[in-house]
Each structure stands twice: as structure tokens, then as C-alpha cells.
C-alpha positions as CSV (number, residue, x, y, z in Angstrom):
1,M,22.9,78.8,56.9
2,T,21.1,79.2,53.6
3,T,19.1,76.6,51.7
4,S,19.0,76.2,48.0
5,P,15.8,77.3,46.3
6,E,14.9,73.9,45.1
7,I,15.2,72.4,48.6
8,A,13.2,75.3,50.1
9,T,10.3,74.8,47.7
10,G,10.5,71.0,47.6
11,Q,9.6,71.0,43.9
12,P,9.7,67.5,42.3
13,P,12.3,66.7,39.7
14,A,11.5,67.2,36.1
15,T,11.8,63.4,35.3
16,P,10.5,60.5,37.3
17,L,12.8,58.8,39.7
18,V,11.7,55.3,38.7
19,S,9.7,53.8,35.9
20,A,5.9,53.4,36.1
21,G,6.4,49.6,36.1
22,F,8.9,49.6,38.9
23,R,6.7,52.0,40.9
24,R,3.8,49.5,40.7
25,Y,6.0,46.7,41.8
26,A,7.5,48.7,44.6
27,L,4.0,49.7,45.9
28,I,2.9,46.1,45.9
29,V,6.0,45.0,47.9
30,L,5.6,47.9,50.3
31,L,1.9,47.0,50.7
32,L,3.0,43.5,51.7
33,V,5.5,44.9,54.2
34,Y,2.7,47.1,55.7
35,T,0.4,44.1,55.7
36,V,2.9,42.1,57.7
37,N,3.4,45.1,59.9
38,F,-0.3,45.2,60.9
39,L,-0.6,41.4,61.0
40,D,2.1,41.3,63.7
41,R,0.8,44.4,65.4
42,Q,-2.9,43.4,65.5
43,I,-2.8,39.7,66.1
44,V,-2.7,40.3,69.8
45,S,-6.2,41.8,69.5
46,I,-7.9,38.4,68.8
47,L,-5.6,36.7,71.2
48,A,-6.5,39.0,74.1
49,E,-9.0,36.7,75.8
50,P,-6.8,33.5,75.7
51,I,-3.7,35.5,76.8
52,K,-5.8,37.1,79.6
53,D,-7.0,33.7,80.8
54,D,-3.6,32.0,80.5
55,L,-1.7,34.7,82.3
56,G,-4.4,35.9,84.7
57,L,-4.6,39.6,83.5
58,T,-7.0,42.5,83.9
59,D,-8.4,44.6,81.1
60,T,-6.1,47.4,82.1
61,Q,-3.1,45.1,81.8
62,L,-4.4,44.0,78.4
63,G,-4.7,47.7,77.4
64,L,-1.1,48.3,78.5
65,L,0.1,45.2,76.5
66,T,-1.7,46.1,73.3
67,G,-1.3,49.8,73.5
68,L,1.1,51.8,75.8
69,A,3.9,49.3,76.0
70,F,4.0,49.1,72.2
71,G,3.3,52.7,71.6
72,L,6.0,54.2,73.8
73,V,8.9,52.5,72.1
74,Y,7.2,52.8,68.6
75,C,7.0,56.6,69.1
76,G,10.3,56.9,70.9
77,F,12.3,55.2,68.1
78,G,10.2,56.6,65.2
79,L,11.7,60.1,65.2
80,P,15.4,59.2,65.3
81,I,14.9,56.4,62.7
82,A,13.0,58.9,60.5
83,R,16.0,61.3,60.7
84,L,18.2,58.5,59.5
85,A,15.8,57.8,56.7
86,D,16.1,61.4,55.5
87,R,19.9,60.9,55.3
88,F,20.6,57.3,54.5
89,N,19.4,54.3,52.4
90,R,15.7,53.8,53.1
91,V,15.6,50.3,51.6
92,W,18.1,49.1,54.1
93,I,16.2,50.7,57.0
94,I,12.9,49.1,55.9
95,S,14.5,45.7,55.4
96,G,16.3,45.7,58.8
97,S,13.2,47.0,60.6
98,L,11.1,44.2,59.1
99,A,13.5,41.6,60.2
100,V,13.6,42.9,63.8
101,W,9.9,43.2,64.4
102,S,9.2,39.8,62.8
103,A,11.8,38.1,65.0
104,C,10.2,39.8,68.1
105,T,6.8,38.6,67.1
106,V,8.1,35.0,67.2
107,L,9.5,35.8,70.6
108,C,6.0,36.8,71.8
109,G,5.0,33.2,71.5
110,R,7.8,32.2,73.7
111,A,7.1,34.5,76.6
112,V,7.0,32.8,79.9
113,N,5.0,35.5,81.8
114,Y,3.4,38.9,81.4
115,A,6.7,40.8,81.8
116,T,8.5,38.9,79.1
117,L,5.5,39.2,76.8
118,V,5.5,43.0,77.3
119,A,9.2,43.1,76.6
120,A,8.7,41.1,73.3
121,R,5.9,43.4,72.3
122,M,8.2,46.4,72.9
123,G,10.7,44.8,70.6
124,V,8.0,44.6,67.9
125,G,7.4,48.3,68.5
126,V,11.1,49.1,68.0
127,G,11.2,47.3,64.7
128,E,7.9,48.7,63.3
129,A,9.0,52.2,64.1
130,G,11.3,52.1,61.1
131,C,8.6,51.1,58.6
132,T,5.9,53.7,58.0
133,P,7.7,57.0,57.9
134,T,10.5,55.5,55.8
135,A,8.0,53.9,53.4
136,H,6.0,57.1,53.1
137,A,9.1,59.1,52.1
138,L,10.1,56.4,49.6
139,I,6.6,56.4,48.1
140,A,6.5,60.2,47.9
141,D,9.8,60.1,45.9
142,Y,8.5,57.3,43.6
143,T,5.1,59.0,42.9
144,P,4.0,62.2,41.1
145,K,2.3,64.7,43.4
146,E,-1.1,64.3,41.6
147,K,-1.1,60.6,42.4
148,R,0.4,60.8,45.9
149,A,-2.8,60.4,48.0
150,S,-3.9,57.3,46.0
151,A,-0.4,55.8,46.3
152,L,-0.2,56.3,50.1
153,A,-3.8,55.1,50.4
154,F,-2.9,51.9,48.5
155,F,0.0,51.4,50.9
156,A,-2.3,52.1,53.9
157,M,-4.5,49.2,52.7
158,G,-2.0,47.1,54.6
159,T,-3.6,48.2,57.8
160,P,-7.0,46.5,57.2
161,I,-5.6,43.6,55.2
162,G,-3.0,42.9,57.9
163,S,-5.7,43.2,60.6
164,L,-7.9,40.8,58.6
165,L,-5.1,38.2,58.5
166,G,-4.1,38.8,62.1
167,L,-7.6,38.4,63.3
168,A,-8.7,35.5,61.1
169,L,-5.5,33.4,61.2
170,G,-4.7,34.3,64.8
171,G,-8.1,33.2,65.9
172,V,-8.1,29.9,63.9
173,I,-4.6,29.0,64.9
174,A,-5.2,29.8,68.6
175,D,-8.3,27.6,68.5
176,A,-6.5,24.7,66.8
177,Y,-3.2,25.0,68.8
178,S,-2.6,27.9,71.1
179,W,-2.0,31.7,71.2
180,R,1.7,31.0,71.3
181,E,1.8,29.1,67.9
182,A,-0.2,32.0,66.4
183,F,2.6,34.4,67.2
184,L,5.2,32.0,65.8
185,L,3.4,31.7,62.4
186,A,2.7,35.4,62.2
187,G,6.4,36.3,62.5
188,L,7.9,34.0,60.0
189,P,6.7,35.6,56.7
190,G,8.3,38.9,57.5
191,L,11.8,37.4,57.8
192,I,11.5,36.2,54.1
193,L,10.0,39.5,52.9
194,A,12.9,41.4,54.5
195,L,15.2,39.7,52.0
196,V,12.9,40.5,49.1
197,C,12.9,44.2,50.0
198,L,16.7,44.3,50.5
199,F,17.5,42.8,47.1
200,T,14.7,44.2,44.8
201,L,13.7,47.7,46.0
202,K,15.6,50.8,44.8
203,E,16.7,53.8,46.8
204,P,16.0,56.6,44.2
205,R,18.3,59.0,45.9
206,N,21.3,56.9,44.9
207,G,21.1,58.2,41.3
208,M,20.2,61.8,41.9
209,A,22.7,64.6,42.5
210,R,19.9,66.9,43.5
211,A,18.6,64.4,46.0
212,A,22.0,64.0,47.4
213,R,22.1,67.7,48.1
214,E,18.7,67.4,49.8
215,A,19.9,64.6,52.0
216,T,23.0,66.6,53.0
217,A,20.7,69.6,53.7
218,A,18.4,67.4,55.8
219,S,21.4,66.3,57.9
220,Q,22.5,69.9,58.4
221,L,19.1,71.3,59.1
222,G,18.2,68.7,61.6
223,F,15.0,67.7,63.4
224,S,14.5,71.1,65.0
225,A,14.5,72.8,61.6
226,T,11.7,70.5,60.4
227,V,9.7,71.3,63.6
228,R,10.2,75.0,63.1
229,Y,9.2,74.7,59.5
230,L,6.0,72.9,60.4
231,A,5.2,75.3,63.3
232,G,3.6,77.7,60.9
233,K,1.6,74.9,59.1
234,R,-1.7,74.9,60.9
235,T,-3.1,72.4,58.4
236,F,-0.4,69.9,59.4
237,W,-1.3,70.0,63.1
238,F,-5.1,69.9,62.7
239,M,-4.7,66.9,60.3
240,A,-2.3,65.1,62.7
241,F,-4.4,65.5,65.8
242,G,-7.6,64.7,64.0
243,A,-6.0,61.5,62.8
244,A,-4.7,60.9,66.4
245,I,-8.3,61.0,67.7
246,K,-9.4,58.5,65.0
247,A,-6.5,56.3,65.9
248,F,-7.4,56.6,69.6
249,I,-10.8,55.2,68.8
250,G,-9.6,52.5,66.4
251,Y,-6.7,51.2,68.6
252,G,-8.9,51.5,71.7
253,H,-11.6,49.3,70.2
254,A,-9.4,46.8,68.4
255,P,-8.4,44.6,71.4
256,F,-11.8,44.7,73.0
257,T,-14.3,44.3,70.1
258,A,-13.9,40.5,70.0
259,S,-14.1,40.5,73.8
260,F,-17.3,42.5,73.7
261,F,-19.0,39.9,71.5
262,L,-17.7,37.0,73.6
263,R,-18.8,38.6,76.8
264,V,-22.2,40.1,75.7
265,H,-23.3,37.6,73.1
266,G,-21.3,34.6,74.2
267,E,-23.9,31.9,73.8
268,E,-25.1,33.1,70.4
269,I,-21.5,33.4,69.2
270,A,-20.8,29.8,70.4
271,Q,-23.9,28.6,68.4
272,L,-22.9,30.4,65.3
273,A,-19.3,29.2,65.5
274,G,-20.6,25.6,65.9
275,Q,-22.6,25.8,62.7
276,F,-19.3,26.4,60.9
277,G,-17.3,23.9,62.8
278,L,-15.3,26.6,64.6
279,K,-14.7,27.7,68.2
280,P,-15.9,31.1,69.3
281,I,-12.5,32.9,69.1
282,G,-11.8,31.5,65.6
283,F,-15.3,32.5,64.5
284,M,-14.9,36.1,65.8
285,G,-11.4,36.3,64.2
286,I,-12.8,35.4,60.8
287,A,-15.9,37.6,61.1
288,L,-14.1,40.7,62.4
289,G,-11.2,40.0,60.1
290,L,-13.4,40.0,57.0
291,L,-15.3,43.0,58.0
292,S,-12.3,45.1,59.0
293,G,-10.0,43.7,56.2
294,V,-12.3,43.9,53.1
295,L,-14.2,47.0,54.0
296,G,-11.2,48.7,55.6
297,A,-9.1,48.2,52.5
298,L,-11.9,49.5,50.3
299,S,-12.3,52.5,52.7
300,S,-8.6,53.3,52.5
301,W,-8.4,53.1,48.7
302,T,-11.6,55.1,48.3
303,G,-10.4,57.8,50.6
304,G,-7.2,58.2,48.6
305,M,-9.1,58.3,45.3
306,I,-11.6,60.8,46.5
307,A,-8.9,63.0,47.9
308,D,-6.9,63.0,44.7
309,K,-10.0,63.5,42.5
310,F,-11.6,66.4,44.4
311,G,-8.3,67.7,45.8
312,S,-7.2,68.4,42.2
313,R,-10.0,70.9,42.1
314,D,-10.0,72.1,45.7
315,L,-7.4,70.9,48.2
316,R,-9.9,71.5,51.1
317,A,-11.3,68.0,50.1
318,Y,-8.4,66.6,52.1
319,G,-10.1,67.8,55.2
320,S,-13.7,67.5,54.2
321,V,-13.6,63.7,53.5
322,P,-12.3,62.6,56.9
323,A,-14.4,65.2,58.7
324,F,-17.7,63.8,57.2
325,A,-16.6,60.2,57.8
326,S,-15.7,60.8,61.5
327,L,-19.2,62.1,62.3
328,A,-21.1,59.6,60.1
329,V,-19.8,56.5,61.9
330,I,-20.9,57.5,65.5
331,P,-24.5,56.4,65.2
332,F,-23.4,53.0,63.9
333,Y,-21.1,52.6,66.9
334,W,-24.1,53.1,69.2
335,A,-26.3,50.7,67.2
336,A,-23.6,48.0,67.2
337,M,-23.0,48.2,71.0
338,T,-26.7,48.2,72.0
339,A,-28.0,45.6,69.5
340,D,-30.0,42.8,71.2
341,S,-28.1,40.0,69.3
342,A,-24.8,39.3,67.7
343,L,-25.7,39.3,64.0
344,P,-27.3,42.8,63.9
345,A,-24.3,44.0,66.0
346,L,-21.9,42.6,63.4
347,A,-24.0,44.2,60.6
348,F,-23.8,47.6,62.2
349,L,-20.0,47.3,62.3
350,A,-19.9,47.2,58.4
351,P,-20.4,50.9,57.8
352,I,-18.0,51.7,60.6
353,Y,-15.2,49.8,58.8
354,L,-16.4,51.1,55.4
355,M,-15.8,54.7,56.5
356,G,-13.2,54.2,59.2
357,S,-10.1,54.4,57.0
358,L,-11.1,57.2,54.6
359,W,-8.7,59.5,56.5
360,Y,-5.5,57.6,55.6
361,G,-4.8,58.9,52.1
362,P,-5.7,62.6,52.8
363,V,-3.7,62.8,56.1
364,Y,-0.6,61.0,54.9
365,A,-0.5,62.8,51.6
366,S,-0.8,66.1,53.4
367,A,2.2,65.2,55.6
368,Q,4.3,64.6,52.5
369,S,3.0,67.6,50.5
370,L,3.2,70.3,53.2
371,V,7.1,70.0,53.4
372,P,10.1,70.0,51.1
373,A,11.3,66.6,49.9
374,S,14.2,66.7,52.3
375,M,11.9,66.7,55.3
376,R,9.4,64.0,54.2
377,A,10.4,61.1,56.4
378,T,10.7,63.4,59.4
379,S,7.3,64.9,58.7
380,A,5.7,61.5,58.4
381,S,7.4,60.4,61.6
382,I,6.0,63.5,63.5
383,V,2.5,62.7,62.3
384,L,2.9,59.0,63.3
385,F,4.4,60.1,66.7
386,I,1.3,62.1,67.4
387,I,-1.1,59.5,66.1
388,N,0.6,56.6,68.0
389,M,1.2,58.4,71.3
390,L,-2.4,59.4,71.5
391,G,-4.0,56.5,69.6
392,L,-1.8,53.5,70.1
393,G,-0.4,54.6,73.4
394,A,-3.6,55.7,75.1
395,G,-6.5,54.2,73.2
396,A,-6.4,50.6,74.4
397,L,-5.3,51.6,77.9
398,V,-8.1,54.1,78.3
399,V,-10.8,51.8,76.9
400,G,-9.5,49.0,79.2
401,G,-9.4,51.3,82.2
402,L,-13.0,52.5,81.4
403,S,-14.1,48.9,81.1
404,D,-12.6,48.1,84.6
405,F,-14.2,51.3,86.0
406,F,-17.7,50.5,84.7
407,N,-17.2,46.8,85.8
408,F,-15.7,47.1,89.2
409,G,-16.1,50.8,90.1
410,L,-19.8,51.1,89.2
411,G,-20.6,47.4,89.6
412,L,-22.1,47.0,86.1
413,G,-20.4,43.7,85.4
414,K,-17.8,42.8,82.8
415,A,-20.3,42.6,79.9
416,E,-21.8,46.1,80.5
417,G,-18.4,47.4,81.4
418,I,-16.9,46.7,78.0
419,R,-20.1,47.9,76.2
420,W,-20.1,51.3,77.8
421,A,-16.3,51.7,77.5
422,L,-16.7,51.2,73.7
423,I,-19.7,53.6,73.5
424,T,-18.0,56.3,75.5
425,S,-14.8,56.3,73.4
426,A,-16.7,56.3,70.1
427,F,-18.0,59.9,70.8
428,F,-14.5,61.2,70.6
429,G,-15.2,61.2,66.8
430,V,-16.8,64.6,67.2
431,I,-13.5,66.1,68.2
432,A,-11.8,64.4,65.2
433,A,-14.4,65.8,62.8
434,A,-13.9,69.3,64.1
435,L,-10.1,69.1,63.7
436,F,-10.3,67.8,60.2
437,W,-12.7,70.6,59.3
438,L,-10.4,73.2,60.7
439,A,-7.6,71.8,58.6
440,R,-9.4,73.0,55.5
441,G,-8.8,76.6,56.5
442,R,-5.3,77.2,55.0
443,I,-4.4,74.0,53.2
444,R,-4.5,75.7,49.7
445,E,-1.9,78.2,50.8
446,E,0.3,75.8,52.8
447,M,0.8,73.0,50.3
448,V,4.3,73.2,48.8
449,S,5.2,69.9,47.0
């Protein structure tokens, strides 16, 4: 079967698919969707200790709950939903997915035991699988190529903002009521936002004859054709696996950072919390939420702006920016985990969050620009499959397993166990940096759209 030249090259249409004003509105709405996505995904991190105490869990079980159980279904459903997004109405897919994962977040608060909680979290994973690849493809169609990294980085700000809200609100609500009510309140906004998406966002393919041909071609070419096309794109694979290592570190640390402070600096955290009229979990939720949310959002936005600015001169900047950041944060991880008291440890987390999301814009823009338009949702889904299988699927489970090993296996105790689990995993950043640097090699030759 032959493919038309415009599909093969993936060149953008001569006129914009949507107006600049609608594009800004759509980006804000999609940012809200992604914020709710990560609020519902990450709220379990601050609730880990009360869930563990209530249900009598180990750190390995916590890692399974926060990582692998969610990651397996997220990745398993991500690819087939992305194929649907390359063929059918993406607004419907995003709206329906949002409604599903929000409802399952509410069900997490109604779990009666560990098994039902895992099942509800898997339901959240099924719903969220339909969000990111679909939104990436929609944004790529809304946005000119020269602004794509910035637009996708703006969307990716939902990760730190959602994490901020999940940590801060989750901690405060859990202290005031319980972890169950925190899940309930986290899930409700998404049900309303799903209706906003359904009735106000536009599917740009609806008005384009050319896009209709691309959608038909995508259905005919199939998933295997996209994989074959990407097989020769070394940039794609280096960027994807570099991002996966970064996600492995980030997702691995997320459910255990608050636990680290509560176990290692418990008395000091209790005193600090008391000064603000809070309990320890609520204090840590606000502290970590502000650090990760504010600095993480700034990091994501800055990474996209830098990539677009310097990438317009030399596309290798898409690999250089995350490579530098991956190495630069490692000393700060060590300093934070070995600090003698809580406040210096929190201070050392600031540069980690400030540089930790710089890779979002360059990586996601590369995934959209290395393929024709008809393959964008599938390309994004493959990237996210790699990122989440290694990062979300393995990160928390490995860090939790390391913590139990250092605690029980080596007899270091639970405080030192979590400390050395976090330190050990942080050094995987060297591998991420090497992969991002290798991605620079052929990126100028391999970009197509």
C-alpha cells in the first residue's frame, strides 16, 4: 500500500486548524485536565503512611499500590486507546477517560481492604491511559511546530501543579478527616471538568479533508507501521528511555519522600507542624506540594521555552537540556537525604524540583515531531508506555523493595532503609543523562514535522 506524500512527510497544513484565541483556551482546559490527572494519581503519595497504618501494609505493598498496579493497566490500555485517538474523536476520548478515572478515584476512598484499593487504583489507571497521548496529539494539531515544545511543556505543568494539590489538599484533608475523604474530594472535580471538555473543545480533524485522509491512513497503516517507522529513529528511543529513567526516579521517590521525613525527622516535623497548627502529614503535604508544584511548574515551562528558543537554532538542544539537568540534580539528592535536620533537607529539595521537569517539553515535542501527523497519538503512547512501564511500574516498587531490604535484610532500621533506598535510586540519573546526550546525535536529520 502506498501513502500520500503529505502523510509521509507529515507537513502541517498551510492555515491553522484553530484560532490563536481558541488555542489558548484549549491549552488552559487541557492543563486543568492534566492537573486533575496528576492530583488523582499522586494523592496516594501523601496518603501512603495513613493507608499503610490503617491496612497494615509493607513498603513493598505500598510500592505495588502506587506503582506497578497502576502502571500495568495504564500502559496496557494506553496503546489501544492511542490507536483509537489516531482514528476517532479525541475530545470524546479525553472526556470519557476523565470521567472514568475520576469515578475510580472516588471508589478508592470506599475500599474495604488492600485488594479493593488496588482494584480501584487500577481503574484510575485505565481511565488516565486515555488522557496524555490523546491530548498530546490534539495539542500538536492545535499548535505550530515552532511553538510545540512550549505548548506541550505548558500542558505538562499539570504534573507538578496536580502533585501540589494532591499533596497539600490530601495531607490536610487526611489530617482533618481521613484518607478516605481525601480520595472522595479529589475525584469530584474531574466529573465536572469532563462535561466542560465534551461541550467546549473542538476536534480539528472534523473540518479537514486532509486530516480525514490521514485518519484513514492511520487506521490502514496500523500500530505495527508506526513501530516500523520509529525503528529507524534513534533519537526517539534515546529520548524515550532517558525520560523513562527520569520517571523511574521521580515516581520511585514520590510515595516515599514524605515517609522519609516522617521517619528520619519525625520529631522536628511534628514541632514545625505544631507551629502552624497542623499535624505532621498535613505539614509535609503542604511543604512538598509547594516545592514540587511551584518549582516543578516553573521547571516544565522553562524546559519548553529553552528547547524552543535554542532548538530553533540547533535541534540538539532538545537533548542537551535534559542531559545537563539529569546530572546536576544528583548532588542535591545526596545532600537532602543526608542532612542532619529537616529544614536543610527540604531546602536541598528545591533545586531538584527546579530542574526535575526540564525534560518534559523537549521529550514530548520530539515524540510529536519525529513522526507524521497521522502517527502522533500512537507515538506519544509508545513514549508513555516506555516511561510508565519503567518509571511508574517499577520505580515505586523498586524503591519500596530497596527500603525493605535495607531495613529488614541488612538490619539498618526503617529510617535508614528509606534513606539509602532514595539515595541509591537517585544515581540512576547518570544513565538518563547519557541517553539524552546520545539523542542529540541524529535529531537534526530525523525531525520530520
